Phi, psi and omega in degrees: 000324181293326179292319179296320178295318178297320179295319179296316180295320178297320179293318179295316180295317180295319180291323176294321177294319178294319178296316179297320177297316180300316181291332181274346179290150174287167181295321179295320178293323176299319179295321177296319178296317180296320177298321178293319179293322177295321179294325182278309188264343186088172183276351181294343181278359178089012180285338179295319179294317177296323178295319179293324176293325178291324176295325175297323177294324180292319182277344181287338178081015179185178183276346180093356182263352180245164184290336182293333181274354183273352176085227186284353180278000182291138180263134180286151180292159179299158184302324182292344182252003178283143178292147179093349179263122182295146177289150181272000000 
């Protein structure tokens, strides 16, 4: 039973480390990793779909979490927070 628990913990730690590394990689580095995985495993593993989503992030000009990457839907800050306007 102790071996199974150790194996489960090792799998959880390895998957968390892989996920954290993936999130910290730049978009170009993610594309290189995906190209290598597609060359090794083929496209049947679903890496092609992940590659197309990663390419969208590259052409989008941002991570998608800020208003600047949303395009024309961005809301301008209130007048009191614009630079050049004296504080009241």
